[in-house]
C-alpha positions as semicolon CSV with decimal commas, in nm:
position;residue;x (nm);y (nm);z (nm)
1;M;0,000;0,000;0,000
2;N;0,152;0,333;-0,099
3;E;0,203;0,614;0,151
4;T;-0,027;0,851;-0,034
5;H;-0,318;0,612;-0,002
6;E;-0,245;0,554;0,367
7;A;-0,247;0,928;0,430
8;R;-0,577;0,969;0,244
9;I;-0,730;0,682;0,443
10;A;-0,618;0,833;0,774
11;A;-0,765;1,170;0,675
12;L;-1,100;1,014;0,582
13;V;-1,123;0,817;0,906
14;Q;-1,043;1,130;1,109
15;Q;-1,326;1,322;0,943
16;M;-1,595;1,057;0,987
17;T;-1,854;1,068;1,259
18;L;-1,915;0,756;1,464
19;D;-2,242;0,687;1,280
20;E;-2,066;0,723;0,945
21;K;-1,798;0,477;1,052
22;I;-2,055;0,225;1,166
23;G;-2,238;0,253;0,836
24;Q;-1,921;0,164;0,649
25;M;-1,878;-0,153;0,857
26;Q;-2,193;-0,315;0,719
27;H;-2,202;-0,492;0,386
28;N;-2,444;-0,242;0,231
29;A;-2,238;0,067;0,309
30;P;-2,408;0,402;0,236
31;A;-2,242;0,692;0,058
32;I;-2,078;0,970;0,257
33;E;-2,116;1,242;0,000
34;R;-1,942;1,516;0,196
35;L;-1,623;1,301;0,198
36;G;-1,655;1,175;-0,157
37;I;-1,715;0,815;-0,047
38;P;-1,963;0,641;-0,280
39;A;-2,211;0,379;-0,168
40;Y;-2,077;0,027;-0,187
41;N;-2,221;-0,319;-0,136
42;W;-1,951;-0,562;-0,029
43;W;-2,153;-0,878;-0,101
44;N;-2,047;-1,043;-0,428
45;E;-2,000;-1,407;-0,529
46;C;-1,776;-1,580;-0,784
47;L;-1,740;-1,941;-0,674
48;H;-1,716;-2,067;-1,033
49;G;-1,799;-1,758;-1,234
50;V;-1,950;-1,422;-1,143
51;G;-2,258;-1,525;-0,950
52;R;-2,607;-1,386;-0,905
53;A;-2,538;-1,082;-1,124
54;G;-2,695;-1,175;-1,454
55;K;-2,499;-1,296;-1,754
56;A;-2,161;-1,456;-1,690
57;T;-1,952;-1,751;-1,799
58;V;-2,040;-2,044;-1,571
59;F;-1,752;-2,282;-1,512
60;P;-1,787;-2,624;-1,345
61;Q;-1,881;-2,618;-0,979
62;A;-1,580;-2,577;-0,749
63;I;-1,547;-2,949;-0,673
64;G;-1,524;-3,004;-1,050
65;L;-1,254;-2,739;-1,076
66;A;-1,065;-2,935;-0,813
67;A;-1,110;-3,261;-1,004
68;S;-0,907;-3,112;-1,289
69;W;-0,595;-3,115;-1,067
70;N;-0,478;-2,835;-1,295
71;T;-0,358;-2,524;-1,112
72;E;-0,253;-2,344;-1,430
73;L;-0,595;-2,390;-1,586
74;L;-0,768;-2,285;-1,265
75;H;-0,558;-1,967;-1,261
76;Q;-0,684;-1,893;-1,614
77;V;-1,041;-1,954;-1,503
78;A;-1,004;-1,713;-1,211
79;D;-0,849;-1,452;-1,439
80;V;-1,147;-1,476;-1,674
81;I;-1,387;-1,449;-1,380
82;S;-1,218;-1,132;-1,258
83;T;-1,218;-0,989;-1,611
84;E;-1,593;-1,037;-1,637
85;A;-1,636;-0,901;-1,284
86;R;-1,451;-0,582;-1,371
87;A;-1,655;-0,535;-1,688
88;K;-1,982;-0,578;-1,501
89;H;-1,877;-0,353;-1,210
90;H;-1,771;-0,060;-1,425
91;D;-2,079;-0,096;-1,642
92;A;-2,289;-0,072;-1,326
93;L;-2,101;0,242;-1,217
94;R;-2,163;0,403;-1,554
95;H;-2,534;0,351;-1,484
96;D;-2,493;0,486;-1,129
97;E;-2,575;0,144;-0,981
98;H;-2,413;0,037;-0,655
99;G;-2,622;-0,263;-0,553
100;I;-2,560;-0,613;-0,429
101;Y;-2,355;-0,839;-0,660
102;Q;-2,221;-0,537;-0,853
103;G;-1,899;-0,486;-0,661
104;L;-1,540;-0,609;-0,665
105;T;-1,508;-0,782;-0,327
106;F;-1,587;-1,146;-0,394
107;W;-1,662;-1,395;-0,118
108;S;-1,479;-1,682;-0,285
109;P;-1,317;-1,936;-0,269
110;N;-1,467;-2,179;-0,018
111;I;-1,164;-2,372;0,109
112;N;-1,320;-2,575;0,387
113;I;-1,209;-2,938;0,395
114;V;-1,462;-3,207;0,304
115;R;-1,422;-3,418;0,616
116;D;-1,759;-3,583;0,545
117;P;-1,923;-3,626;0,202
118;R;-2,270;-3,581;0,346
119;W;-2,206;-3,207;0,389
120;G;-2,429;-3,022;0,143
121;R;-2,167;-2,757;0,066
122;A;-1,891;-3,003;-0,022
123;Q;-1,965;-2,911;-0,383
124;E;-1,836;-2,556;-0,318
125;T;-1,493;-2,674;-0,204
126;Y;-1,176;-2,823;-0,349
127;G;-1,219;-3,157;-0,174
128;E;-1,079;-3,346;0,122
129;D;-0,704;-3,293;0,103
130;P;-0,536;-2,993;0,268
131;Y;-0,243;-2,983;0,023
132;L;-0,454;-3,007;-0,294
133;T;-0,696;-2,751;-0,154
134;A;-0,412;-2,514;-0,072
135;R;-0,250;-2,539;-0,416
136;L;-0,580;-2,483;-0,596
137;A;-0,686;-2,203;-0,363
138;V;-0,360;-2,015;-0,411
139;A;-0,397;-2,043;-0,790
140;F;-0,757;-1,923;-0,777
141;V;-0,687;-1,629;-0,545
142;R;-0,390;-1,514;-0,751
143;G;-0,596;-1,538;-1,068
144;L;-0,873;-1,327;-0,917
145;Q;-0,655;-1,062;-0,759
146;G;-0,399;-1,021;-1,036
147;E;-0,047;-0,887;-0,999
148;G;-0,064;-0,518;-1,092
149;E;-0,061;-0,195;-0,895
150;F;-0,430;-0,239;-0,814
151;L;-0,615;-0,553;-0,716
152;K;-0,820;-0,682;-1,007
153;V;-1,080;-0,799;-0,758
154;A;-1,052;-0,886;-0,389
155;A;-1,078;-1,257;-0,307
156;C;-1,203;-1,397;0,023
157;A;-1,099;-1,726;0,185
158;K;-1,396;-1,879;0,364
159;H;-1,528;-2,013;0,599
160;Y;-1,260;-1,965;0,862
161;A;-1,196;-2,201;1,011
162;V;-1,329;-2,542;1,118
163;H;-1,650;-2,569;0,923
164;S;-1,817;-2,844;0,721
165;G;-2,165;-2,898;0,864
166;P;-2,410;-3,000;0,987
167;E;-2,590;-2,725;0,797
168;A;-2,900;-2,744;1,015
169;L;-2,693;-2,669;1,327
170;R;-2,449;-2,412;1,194
171;H;-2,593;-2,121;1,393
172;T;-2,548;-2,303;1,723
173;F;-2,286;-2,574;1,663
174;D;-1,951;-2,594;1,842
175;A;-1,696;-2,773;1,622
176;K;-1,466;-2,934;1,877
177;V;-1,131;-3,022;1,729
178;S;-0,794;-3,135;1,860
179;E;-0,484;-2,924;1,815
180;Y;-0,351;-3,198;1,591
181;D;-0,648;-3,196;1,352
182;L;-0,671;-2,817;1,359
183;W;-0,318;-2,771;1,226
184;D;-0,290;-3,092;1,024
185;T;-0,620;-3,067;0,834
186;Y;-0,831;-2,758;0,888
187;L;-0,588;-2,463;0,878
188;P;-0,323;-2,531;0,607
189;A;-0,526;-2,401;0,312
190;F;-0,612;-2,080;0,497
191;E;-0,248;-2,028;0,588
192;A;-0,145;-2,077;0,225
193;C;-0,402;-1,824;0,104
194;V;-0,277;-1,566;0,353
195;R;0,099;-1,624;0,335
196;E;0,140;-1,717;-0,032
197;A;-0,151;-1,559;-0,219
198;Q;-0,196;-1,252;0,005
199;V;-0,571;-1,301;-0,003
200;E;-0,738;-0,969;0,069
201;S;-1,022;-1,098;0,284
202;V;-1,114;-1,383;0,515
203;M;-1,471;-1,475;0,611
204;G;-1,549;-1,620;0,951
205;A;-1,773;-1,925;0,979
206;Y;-2,114;-1,938;1,148
207;T;-2,007;-2,203;1,395
208;R;-1,794;-2,198;1,707
209;T;-1,452;-2,362;1,715
210;N;-1,364;-2,507;2,053
211;G;-1,610;-2,276;2,224
212;E;-1,532;-1,948;2,048
213;P;-1,767;-1,815;1,774
214;C;-1,550;-1,800;1,464
215;C;-1,651;-1,443;1,380
216;A;-1,551;-1,325;1,727
217;S;-1,268;-1,564;1,811
218;P;-0,961;-1,403;1,968
219;R;-0,762;-1,716;1,896
220;L;-0,856;-1,755;1,530
221;L;-0,867;-1,388;1,432
222;V;-0,608;-1,226;1,659
223;D;-0,357;-1,491;1,763
224;I;-0,343;-1,700;1,444
225;L;-0,468;-1,490;1,152
226;R;-0,318;-1,150;1,232
227;G;-0,051;-1,261;1,474
228;R;0,106;-1,583;1,352
229;W;0,024;-1,532;0,981
230;A;0,055;-1,148;0,970
231;F;-0,268;-1,106;0,770
232;D;-0,321;-0,741;0,674
233;G;-0,652;-0,756;0,487
234;H;-1,003;-0,736;0,629
235;V;-1,225;-0,994;0,797
236;V;-1,595;-1,025;0,712
237;S;-1,863;-1,220;0,891
238;D;-2,084;-1,474;0,724
239;C;-2,432;-1,334;0,675
240;G;-2,615;-1,303;1,004
241;A;-2,331;-1,466;1,197
242;I;-2,289;-1,176;1,442
243;D;-2,653;-1,209;1,546
244;D;-2,578;-1,576;1,617
245;L;-2,361;-1,465;1,910
246;V;-2,686;-1,364;2,081
247;R;-2,946;-1,604;1,946
248;G;-2,744;-1,913;1,865
249;H;-2,417;-1,935;2,055
250;R;-2,536;-1,718;2,345
251;T;-2,193;-1,573;2,411
252;A;-2,341;-1,222;2,411
253;E;-2,642;-1,089;2,597
254;D;-2,753;-0,844;2,329
255;S;-2,660;-0,695;1,992
256;A;-2,436;-0,427;2,139
257;Q;-2,228;-0,683;2,323
258;A;-2,215;-0,912;2,020
259;A;-2,100;-0,632;1,791
260;A;-1,834;-0,523;2,040
261;Q;-1,702;-0,878;2,082
262;A;-1,672;-0,928;1,707
263;V;-1,504;-0,596;1,627
264;I;-1,256;-0,622;1,915
265;A;-1,164;-0,971;1,792
266;G;-1,098;-0,828;1,447
267;C;-1,415;-0,885;1,241
268;D;-1,411;-0,560;1,044
269;L;-1,718;-0,599;0,826
270;E;-2,056;-0,750;0,897
271;C;-2,285;-0,912;0,649
272;G;-2,598;-0,829;0,841
273;I;-2,736;-0,550;1,059
274;T;-2,611;-0,620;1,412
275;Y;-2,329;-0,364;1,381
276;H;-2,598;-0,095;1,400
277;A;-2,564;-0,150;1,775
278;L;-2,201;-0,036;1,783
279;D;-2,304;0,318;1,879
280;E;-2,475;0,175;2,186
281;A;-2,169;-0,040;2,253
282;V;-1,948;0,270;2,254
283;T;-2,190;0,456;2,484
284;R;-2,195;0,164;2,728
285;G;-1,818;0,138;2,728
286;L;-1,817;-0,209;2,571
287;I;-1,573;-0,103;2,299
288;D;-1,325;0,177;2,247
289;E;-1,370;0,372;1,924
290;R;-1,011;0,293;1,825
291;F;-1,122;-0,061;1,737
292;I;-1,380;0,086;1,501
293;D;-1,117;0,314;1,347
294;Q;-0,895;0,011;1,296
295;A;-1,173;-0,175;1,115
296;I;-1,259;0,126;0,897
297;T;-0,893;0,168;0,803
298;R;-0,873;-0,192;0,685
299;L;-1,194;-0,163;0,484
300;L;-1,092;0,159;0,315
301;R;-0,752;0,007;0,240
302;T;-0,922;-0,269;0,041
303;R;-1,127;-0,017;-0,156
304;F;-0,816;0,188;-0,229
305;R;-0,630;-0,127;-0,338
306;L;-0,912;-0,185;-0,585
307;G;-0,870;0,166;-0,728
308;M;-1,211;0,285;-0,613
309;F;-1,075;0,625;-0,508
310;D;-0,863;0,680;-0,819
311;P;-0,987;0,819;-1,151
312;P;-1,097;0,550;-1,399
313;N;-0,818;0,637;-1,641
314;A;-0,566;0,545;-1,370
315;V;-0,711;0,193;-1,335
316;S;-0,666;-0,011;-1,651
317;F;-0,938;-0,258;-1,552
318;A;-1,199;0,020;-1,575
319;S;-1,187;0,005;-1,956
320;I;-1,276;-0,365;-1,988
321;P;-1,590;-0,374;-2,208
322;M;-1,907;-0,570;-2,139
323;S;-1,847;-0,762;-2,461
324;V;-1,605;-0,988;-2,271
325;V;-1,889;-1,137;-2,068
326;G;-1,962;-1,480;-2,209
327;A;-1,719;-1,421;-2,496
328;D;-1,632;-1,714;-2,722
329;A;-1,288;-1,754;-2,564
330;H;-1,438;-1,762;-2,216
331;R;-1,697;-2,019;-2,317
332;A;-1,423;-2,229;-2,475
333;L;-1,232;-2,218;-2,148
334;A;-1,544;-2,330;-1,960
335;R;-1,572;-2,626;-2,196
336;R;-1,206;-2,716;-2,153
337;M;-1,228;-2,699;-1,775
338;A;-1,541;-2,915;-1,781
339;Q;-1,359;-3,168;-1,999
340;E;-1,068;-3,183;-1,756
341;S;-1,296;-3,216;-1,455
342;I;-1,482;-3,530;-1,565
343;V;-1,365;-3,846;-1,390
344;L;-1,392;-4,181;-1,567
345;L;-1,444;-4,430;-1,286
346;K;-1,507;-4,747;-1,486
347;N;-1,473;-4,856;-1,848
348;D;-1,484;-5,212;-1,974
349;G;-1,398;-5,099;-2,325
350;V;-1,737;-4,962;-2,426
351;L;-1,591;-4,609;-2,431
352;P;-1,515;-4,409;-2,628
353;L;-1,837;-4,440;-2,824
354;A;-1,821;-4,462;-3,201
355;F;-1,950;-4,152;-3,379
356;D;-2,146;-4,375;-3,615
357;T;-2,356;-4,527;-3,337
358;R;-2,703;-4,534;-3,489
359;T;-2,940;-4,529;-3,192
360;I;-2,876;-4,397;-2,844
361;A;-3,116;-4,387;-2,551
362;V;-3,048;-4,097;-2,318
363;I;-3,226;-4,166;-1,991
364;G;-3,229;-3,994;-1,655
365;P;-3,338;-3,689;-1,455
366;N;-3,020;-3,484;-1,511
367;A;-2,974;-3,533;-1,886
368;D;-3,164;-3,218;-1,980
369;A;-3,152;-3,024;-1,653
370;L;-2,960;-2,699;-1,695
371;A;-3,036;-2,576;-1,343
372;V;-2,875;-2,889;-1,201
373;Q;-2,565;-2,849;-1,419
374;L;-2,505;-2,495;-1,290
375;G;-2,473;-2,598;-0,924
376;N;-2,511;-2,307;-0,681
377;Y;-2,372;-1,955;-0,647
378;N;-2,387;-1,933;-1,025
379;G;-2,446;-1,674;-1,293
380;D;-2,665;-1,697;-1,602
381;P;-2,472;-1,843;-1,897
382;V;-2,495;-1,676;-2,236
383;A;-2,528;-1,993;-2,446
384;P;-2,559;-2,298;-2,219
385;V;-2,564;-2,654;-2,349
386;T;-2,720;-2,939;-2,156
387;V;-2,569;-3,286;-2,155
388;L;-2,850;-3,408;-2,381
389;A;-2,793;-3,125;-2,629
390;G;-2,421;-3,198;-2,626
391;I;-2,482;-3,561;-2,713
392;Q;-2,717;-3,459;-2,991
393;Q;-2,451;-3,223;-3,129
394;A;-2,179;-3,487;-3,110
395;A;-2,384;-3,752;-3,289
396;P;-2,605;-3,560;-3,535
397;H;-2,675;-3,865;-3,747
398;A;-2,779;-4,088;-3,459
399;Q;-3,137;-4,135;-3,348
400;I;-3,148;-4,005;-2,989
401;R;-3,436;-4,124;-2,774
402;F;-3,467;-3,919;-2,454
403;E;-3,677;-4,009;-2,151
404;R;-3,634;-3,884;-1,795
405;G;-3,753;-4,214;-1,650
406;C;-3,761;-4,088;-1,292
407;D;-3,693;-3,789;-1,071
408;V;-3,371;-3,741;-0,880
409;I;-3,529;-3,871;-0,561
410;R;-3,911;-3,861;-0,563
411;D;-4,025;-4,221;-0,594
412;T;-4,358;-4,285;-0,764
413;G;-4,289;-4,649;-0,826
414;I;-4,300;-4,806;-1,170
415;D;-4,504;-4,549;-1,361
416;A;-4,546;-4,427;-1,717
417;A;-4,217;-4,238;-1,717
418;F;-4,028;-4,544;-1,592
419;N;-4,184;-4,768;-1,856
420;A;-4,123;-4,514;-2,133
421;A;-3,755;-4,503;-2,042
422;V;-3,718;-4,880;-2,048
423;E;-3,902;-4,897;-2,380
424;A;-3,677;-4,630;-2,536
425;A;-3,371;-4,814;-2,411
426;S;-3,491;-5,145;-2,548
427;Q;-3,500;-4,993;-2,898
428;S;-3,147;-4,848;-2,884
429;E;-2,796;-4,980;-2,933
430;V;-2,648;-4,793;-2,638
431;I;-2,800;-4,664;-2,314
432;L;-2,670;-4,345;-2,152
433;F;-2,809;-4,283;-1,806
434;V;-2,755;-3,932;-1,665
435;G;-2,854;-3,904;-1,300
436;G;-2,700;-3,848;-0,960
437;L;-2,773;-3,561;-0,725
438;S;-2,922;-3,214;-0,752
439;Q;-2,992;-2,907;-0,544
440;I;-3,285;-3,075;-0,372
441;L;-3,043;-3,324;-0,216
442;E;-2,736;-3,115;-0,136
443;G;-2,673;-2,749;-0,079
444;E;-2,659;-2,474;0,178
445;E;-2,890;-2,457;0,477
446;S;-3,245;-2,451;0,345
447;Q;-3,577;-2,623;0,373
448;Q;-3,625;-2,817;0,052
449;E;-3,975;-2,880;-0,076
450;G;-4,076;-3,210;-0,225
451;V;-3,803;-3,414;-0,058
452;P;-3,924;-3,717;0,139
453;A;-3,886;-3,696;0,514
454;G;-3,559;-3,836;0,644
455;T;-3,370;-3,802;0,316
456;T;-3,212;-3,463;0,380
457;S;-3,128;-3,231;0,667
458;Q;-3,144;-2,870;0,555
459;G;-2,891;-2,911;0,276
460;D;-2,694;-3,212;0,400
461;R;-2,752;-3,565;0,279
462;S;-2,847;-3,834;0,527
463;S;-2,682;-4,100;0,309
464;I;-2,428;-4,116;0,027
465;E;-2,598;-4,395;-0,168
466;L;-2,753;-4,323;-0,507
467;P;-3,126;-4,258;-0,453
468;I;-3,327;-4,578;-0,462
469;V;-3,554;-4,462;-0,743
470;Q;-3,252;-4,416;-0,974
471;D;-3,100;-4,747;-0,870
472;R;-3,424;-4,925;-0,953
473;L;-3,434;-4,772;-1,300
474;L;-3,067;-4,855;-1,360
475;Q;-3,130;-5,218;-1,275
476;A;-3,421;-5,231;-1,518
477;L;-3,201;-5,081;-1,788
478;G;-2,923;-5,326;-1,706
479;A;-3,162;-5,618;-1,752
480;L;-3,185;-5,527;-2,122
481;N;-2,827;-5,656;-2,169
482;K;-2,722;-5,357;-2,378
483;P;-2,415;-5,138;-2,326
484;L;-2,501;-4,922;-2,024
485;I;-2,304;-4,604;-1,956
486;V;-2,379;-4,411;-1,638
487;V;-2,301;-4,042;-1,595
488;L;-2,349;-3,903;-1,245
489;M;-2,379;-3,538;-1,153
490;G;-2,317;-3,427;-0,799
491;G;-2,100;-3,233;-0,564
492;S;-1,957;-3,510;-0,350
493;A;-1,922;-3,884;-0,312
494;I;-2,201;-4,101;-0,453
495;A;-2,191;-4,466;-0,352
496;A;-2,345;-4,600;-0,673
497;T;-2,242;-4,957;-0,599
498;W;-2,479;-5,127;-0,843
499;A;-2,351;-4,911;-1,127
500;A;-1,992;-4,972;-1,021
501;D;-2,051;-5,346;-1,032
502;H;-2,279;-5,379;-1,335
503;A;-2,260;-5,079;-1,569
504;N;-2,017;-5,096;-1,860
505;A;-1,886;-4,747;-1,788
506;L;-1,928;-4,497;-1,508
507;L;-1,839;-4,127;-1,515
508;L;-1,863;-3,850;-1,258
509;S;-1,925;-3,513;-1,424
510;W;-1,989;-3,315;-1,102
511;Y;-2,199;-3,008;-1,190
512;P;-2,027;-2,923;-1,520
513;G;-2,153;-2,566;-1,556
514;E;-2,267;-2,422;-1,886
515;A;-2,066;-2,660;-2,106
516;G;-2,268;-2,981;-2,090
517;E;-2,118;-3,078;-2,426
518;A;-1,796;-3,160;-2,240
519;V;-1,961;-3,484;-2,128
520;A;-2,012;-3,583;-2,491
521;D;-1,653;-3,482;-2,566
522;V;-1,539;-3,746;-2,319
523;L;-1,799;-4,007;-2,411
524;F;-1,705;-3,997;-2,781
525;G;-1,332;-3,968;-2,716
526;T;-1,279;-3,619;-2,856
527;V;-1,074;-3,566;-2,541
528;D;-0,911;-3,811;-2,306
529;P;-1,073;-3,818;-1,961
530;S;-0,824;-3,659;-1,723
531;G;-1,022;-3,570;-1,411
532;R;-0,910;-3,730;-1,085
533;L;-1,104;-3,760;-0,762
534;P;-1,041;-3,482;-0,506
535;I;-1,241;-3,687;-0,256
536;T;-1,277;-4,049;-0,149
537;I;-1,587;-4,231;-0,271
538;Y;-1,676;-4,463;0,014
539;R;-1,877;-4,780;-0,037
540;A;-2,153;-4,697;0,208
541;T;-2,275;-4,444;0,461
542;D;-2,196;-4,699;0,729
543;D;-1,824;-4,649;0,652
544;L;-1,844;-4,292;0,786
545;P;-1,794;-4,171;1,144
546;P;-2,074;-3,966;1,306
547;F;-2,148;-3,659;1,096
548;D;-2,115;-3,413;1,384
549;S;-1,769;-3,535;1,486
550;Y;-1,475;-3,321;1,370
551;D;-1,217;-3,582;1,467
552;M;-1,042;-3,687;1,148
553;T;-1,003;-4,049;1,259
554;G;-1,151;-4,270;0,987
555;R;-1,199;-3,977;0,749
556;T;-1,051;-3,906;0,404
557;Y;-0,779;-4,110;0,238
558;R;-0,531;-3,985;0,497
559;Y;-0,703;-4,160;0,790
560;F;-0,956;-4,404;0,641
561;N;-0,845;-4,767;0,676
562;G;-1,135;-4,927;0,492
563;D;-1,183;-5,032;0,131
564;A;-1,301;-4,737;-0,075
565;L;-1,529;-4,780;-0,374
566;Y;-1,303;-4,535;-0,559
567;P;-1,004;-4,381;-0,380
568;F;-0,882;-4,024;-0,367
569;G;-0,679;-3,939;-0,677
570;Y;-0,844;-4,209;-0,890
571;G;-0,952;-4,161;-1,250
572;L;-0,910;-4,360;-1,571
573;S;-0,779;-4,262;-1,913
574;Y;-0,845;-4,407;-2,258
575;T;-0,480;-4,507;-2,272
576;R;-0,234;-4,667;-2,030
577;F;0,073;-4,527;-1,859
578;T;0,362;-4,707;-1,698
579;F;0,607;-4,567;-1,443
580;S;0,967;-4,679;-1,410
581;D;1,317;-4,577;-1,301
582;L;1,214;-4,406;-0,980
583;H;1,510;-4,230;-0,822
584;V;1,518;-4,035;-0,498
585;T;1,820;-3,823;-0,413
586;P;1,891;-3,570;-0,137
587;A;1,873;-3,204;-0,239
588;A;1,976;-2,880;-0,071
589;A;1,636;-2,810;0,082
590;G;1,464;-3,148;0,059
591;V;1,455;-3,439;-0,183
592;H;1,470;-3,467;-0,561
593;V;1,243;-3,729;-0,720
594;S;1,262;-3,844;-1,082
595;L;1,092;-4,117;-1,281
596;I;1,014;-4,216;-1,638
597;V;0,657;-4,229;-1,759
598;E;0,551;-4,395;-2,084
599;N;0,220;-4,392;-2,269
600;V;0,192;-4,756;-2,370
601;G;-0,153;-4,722;-2,522
602;E;-0,265;-4,648;-2,875
603;R;-0,376;-4,287;-2,835
604;A;-0,268;-3,965;-2,669
605;G;-0,368;-3,932;-2,307
606;T;-0,331;-3,728;-1,992
607;E;-0,213;-3,845;-1,653
608;V;-0,195;-3,677;-1,314
609;F;0,123;-3,775;-1,131
610;Q;0,067;-3,777;-0,757
611;V;0,346;-3,782;-0,501
612;Y;0,275;-3,887;-0,143
613;T;0,491;-3,922;0,164
614;S;0,437;-4,170;0,444
615;Y;0,626;-4,179;0,772
616;Q;0,717;-4,513;0,919
617;G;0,693;-4,560;1,292
618;A;0,560;-4,227;1,412
619;A;0,552;-4,196;1,790
620;Y;0,218;-4,020;1,770
621;R;-0,072;-3,989;1,532
622;A;0,018;-3,949;1,164
623;P;-0,160;-3,979;0,828
624;R;-0,140;-4,306;0,638
625;R;0,004;-4,096;0,357
626;S;-0,013;-3,732;0,250
627;L;-0,013;-3,571;-0,092
628;C;0,288;-3,341;-0,130
629;A;0,318;-3,278;-0,506
630;F;0,130;-3,340;-0,831
631;R;0,157;-3,262;-1,200
632;K;-0,069;-3,307;-1,500
633;L;0,097;-3,422;-1,822
634;T;-0,024;-3,514;-2,171
635;L;0,173;-3,769;-2,375
636;E;0,131;-3,896;-2,729
637;A;0,099;-4,272;-2,782
638;G;0,430;-4,452;-2,742
639;K;0,611;-4,153;-2,596
640;R;0,832;-4,156;-2,286
641;Q;0,917;-3,859;-2,068
642;A;1,112;-3,789;-1,753
643;V;0,912;-3,635;-1,471
644;E;1,087;-3,463;-1,183
645;F;0,977;-3,321;-0,851
646;D;1,166;-3,124;-0,589
647;L;1,008;-3,197;-0,253
648;P;1,076;-2,939;0,018
649;S;1,167;-3,042;0,371
650;S;0,810;-2,961;0,478
651;A;0,698;-3,270;0,283
652;F;0,876;-3,471;0,552
653;S;0,712;-3,305;0,849
654;L;0,433;-3,403;1,082
655;V;0,208;-3,214;1,318
656;N;0,257;-3,325;1,676
657;E;-0,015;-3,354;1,937
658;A;0,048;-2,994;2,045
659;G;-0,027;-2,870;1,696
660;E;0,333;-2,788;1,606
661;R;0,473;-2,898;1,270
662;E;0,822;-3,042;1,276
663;V;1,047;-3,211;1,022
664;M;1,091;-3,573;1,123
665;T;1,403;-3,782;1,092
666;G;1,367;-4,154;1,036
667;E;1,230;-4,365;0,756
668;W;0,998;-4,204;0,505
669;R;0,841;-4,364;0,201
670;I;0,778;-4,169;-0,117
671;L;0,488;-4,310;-0,316
672;I;0,409;-4,222;-0,678
673;S;0,067;-4,288;-0,826
674;G;-0,136;-4,203;-1,132
675;G;-0,512;-4,194;-1,163
676;D;-0,551;-4,550;-1,286
677;A;-0,297;-4,684;-1,039
678;A;-0,447;-4,534;-0,727
679;H;-0,452;-4,875;-0,557
680;T;-0,093;-4,946;-0,665
681;F;0,200;-4,720;-0,593
682;I;0,562;-4,735;-0,691
683;E;0,767;-4,632;-0,394
684;A;1,110;-4,563;-0,255
685;S;1,247;-4,511;0,093
686;V;1,425;-4,201;0,211
């Protein structure tokens, strides 16, 4: 921050009245015309594209972005999102509009760890692994914020810190977590966003962590965030979270006390209205005005970093035209990211489909469901394509018979729709079933209409199995003894065990965004499937610990000792890769790893090389293995290439029971895996 801006900020703060300061600390901040401060609404969303603000390019849902395992591509996606955000913001200013979802402070990414796949907001995250989440989050934040004199937009790491459901209890819940799990699992991605990406904002969670409400936690906000990590941006509450101090967590007697607690702890901005009570808090002596000045200084600093107090001709982003929104190049990037996100879980050789296939039955509730494809926190795509439309485009000479067959979950038994689907399938060469989950089964806290009692809990799933109504239809389709290909949409693990055992091919497309044709690109082999799982797909709900437990024992690939249906990092290609000549040598600041990879198949393909470390004989709790490096690489058929990794000393560290990370001497194993070898690793000892 330059000295001129700091001086201007100090002068503005000095001239403000207490009421004016308080107004600026709420997300819908009014103008202060006498000081030249325009109105500004801080609430904006861009989880996978500019959200809730009209037209925008809609990329795959965040969990799909993670499944790409491609940090470079994700950086490009974030850069496009911020380009469209700038265009839309300055267009709004030219029309003197300052409303919600028209600003430059974006409350993304969601970097909470998916400790349990039942959590309805797992779809908004980058999965279950702290290292993968950190690498992707850093790429996304840097892509949003840019590298110039001014921030392109301001990113926000949320929800700090230990937060992943239950959704129905989030306004009252106390997430109790050990020091070990806190530092080993829940905090690393936040630390990376702050230290490496210089994220401008952090959002506190609704819940408590070990007794302290996250939006008013001295430990989280003062000791760790601003103390240990030296964060210099601003902190914002989740919407209504300050009121939860009174009504939910009951750590404050009234709004004035709640507001004072939050601001003193370092929550600078409230999404909500409880900060109206700050004037009363000052009068009652609950807070010194210097804490309010501190918060205002941080908030103004963000606005200055965005160029909001400089003339438009001084901020290059101000000239980005609206024509970039949904531009051809952006839509092409959305299609590419969707292609790279799709995970091929099973293939007995039926894929890729031949383009001259004559008759195809497309069955299932998600085949022609654009709203499902878009996930949540989304914009309105300019030219969206559903999965069904993509298949029709890819095979224009084929006869496509489409029937929904059933709903996502509502079970009406064997009815006309069910019978029509089976009849259409019986008359076709190939059956494509497109089902899975939707917003009625997973999402943020909400009461969902039309969902049978006991099947959902305000956004969370009660089970991870594929809904019974879809399983029943799949079995009827399977009885036809025709090639059966299953495509599942969803934001987390789906234990589709019948499909895994009996379908000829099984794909997970997540919520692919606007580019539903990417599914056809993979089905027909236009591109090689290169998505890899950022989560574990367990075999059954019974494999999971209690949902409200934040102990990581038995959770994720790092601590789960059971037999997964599909493991973390898994995903097939249309070709085969072999690894050989693994060498591990000491380096100045860690270990150098090299190996040879060869594409031994008959077509070009893409592999994700995954490097894990595993410590032998730890004296205290340690992960079974931990991801420490990865790289995505495309090879032509028959080609060999050397792949090298430099692992830092931190890859050979563990968190002890006190929550301190230390490099460990002793025997370590380095394990190398690809997507189709996720059960088999080549390894070396260090």
